[in-house]
C-alpha positions in Angstrom: 142.0 158.7 121.4 139.3 157.8 118.8 140.7 160.4 116.3 144.2 159.0 116.6 142.9 155.5 115.8 141.2 156.8 112.7 144.3 158.3 111.2 146.4 155.1 111.4 147.4 153.8 108.0 144.9 151.0 107.7 141.7 150.4 105.8 138.3 151.2 107.4 134.7 151.0 106.2 132.5 154.1 106.6 128.7 153.9 106.2 127.3 157.4 105.6 124.4 159.2 104.1 124.8 161.4 101.0 121.9 163.0 99.1 119.4 161.0 101.0 120.8 157.6 100.3 123.2 155.3 102.2 126.7 155.0 100.9 129.6 152.7 101.8 133.3 153.7 101.5 136.2 151.4 102.1 139.6 153.1 102.3 142.1 154.8 104.6 141.9 158.2 106.2 144.5 160.7 105.0 143.2 163.8 106.6 140.8 164.9 109.3 139.6 168.5 109.3 137.8 169.3 112.5 137.3 172.9 111.6 135.2 172.0 108.6 133.9 168.7 110.2 135.2 166.6 107.3 137.1 163.4 107.0 139.1 162.7 103.8 139.5 159.1 102.6 141.4 157.5 99.8 139.3 154.6 98.6 140.4 151.3 97.1 140.5 152.8 93.6 142.8 155.6 94.9 140.1 158.2 94.6 139.9 161.0 97.2 136.6 161.3 98.9 135.4 163.9 101.5 132.7 162.9 104.0 131.0 165.3 106.4 131.3 163.9 110.0 127.6 164.6 110.7 126.6 162.2 107.8 128.5 159.2 109.1 126.4 156.4 110.5 129.0 153.8 111.3 132.8 153.2 111.1 134.3 149.7 111.1 
């Protein structure tokens, strides 16, 4: 159920850690790869970002 909610076409905020520092990404999910444990997000500037699921602290 949670994965289905993530892939809806709406903006979310993801707080995650990358290279030892906290990052914030606002965008919408366009792909979820469970095999590689990665979520792909298109941010507000239309840049594609990949985030490892293990590095995610919060999703709003």
